[in-house]
C-alpha angles and dihedrals in degrees: 000000000000113000122229090243090057090053091051090048087061093065093090096050090044091054093045091055094042096049092053088052093250090138096155091058092047092050089048090054090056092047092047089056088051091049090052093056106271112145124242087242093055094048093048096045104031099034114022100031091042091050091051091050092050091047090054092049091052090052091047090053090049092244093117130033128231086258090057091050091050092051090055092046090054091053091047089052091052090049092053091049091049092051091048090053094046103049125075104218119228121249111300114268090188141315129274138173119218118202139166119238112272106272095021111117095179096106102160096084090050091049090050089052090050093053093048090050091050089053088054092056104265125136102232134198108196113200099190124215126355107341114187110255095235090054090050088053092052091052092047091050090051100042102031098208122189093244147350124232116201122191127201122194100178130036088228087079099054089113088054090054091054092048093052091045091052091047090053093047091054087062094046093252118141118225136219114196128198144134139117096304091052098041098110095080141289099300098085094045093047092047087057091054103260118148092222143002129217127188098216146008096267093051089050090055091050091052092050091052089053091049090059087077101025110030113181121235110238115234116254099219118087119245113271112225125191107260093206091055090049090050091050089055091050091049094049097105092051094045091047092051092052092047091049091054089049091051092051089057099040108029112069092190091074091070088077095047118116120234089259093050091051091051091049090049090057090050093047092053090055091050092049091055091047092051090049087054091047091052090052091046094061098027093241120123092191087075087070095039093052089052095046093049089050092046091048090056092047093050093046090054089054096049096249110156109266093232093055094088092051089048090053092051091047089054092048099045100078092041093051090045091062090058097040124002092203090053089048091055090047089054092051090050089051089056089052090049093054092047095044116005092181094056095042117117094205117122105070127097121285 
């Protein structure tokens, strides 16, 4: 029997094979672990998910390129498919549909969830990346599963979570929500209308087993989302363009930016506005702080001046404030956080 620690120790060799495009050897490594007694759950969580996390960290630190990260993701996808085709699932303990939030194209975490659920005895329909919510509803009406699991990798797709949840509820299907963008606890998922939140694949399986005897009744009312936050998200390209022009005039450091850095600055300003809107949507300022801390690390690894991010927020703050005063205050607090994280008041509900 292969121990979990041995599976985790295989992350390095898996990545070495994947990055040199030796996908067949990397897939074989995963299947060899399976043949030596490692569980599907252990391989998915301790090898494949861990490898994806490490791949993302190497890209964040500018050690790997986006192309490198995509190569590894492709090999991970092949490994998941190979495991699915090699394991005879146990007798079905129930049926579940696994979907990504509408708009979210990061399907690997959802597929990993699907494979872990299969190993726990569930009959699973995996819908892949970003399925339109009305199409999800049609499938749920036809197949009548016991539950829907929706994953969300980026806070930009919180609205997509709510749309899928509402679509499921119209068919009487209860929903568990989870994923990287919802990892902080149940509050975000419940604010978006989900019936439950789980932090990981194994916990989701445990909840589904409990629901076999005590299935929740989905609420009939649709999820209410803040209209101002939704408008802020829609206005993000215009606000970012105005902030970029302001930065050109007020931030001398931009005179040394390359054409590519200027283009990335425009993109980053759009993302900042959208994360401000996402934070407002779920009433959680840490959504914005998590993103800004991540973006700070990314920019530092690419030799962008450390005060550039603060300059961008300072340019955005008065523009955002005109759309939503609460979002404007959130932006000002984010500036204070970057300048002095210890003294920042961010972290409570908004």
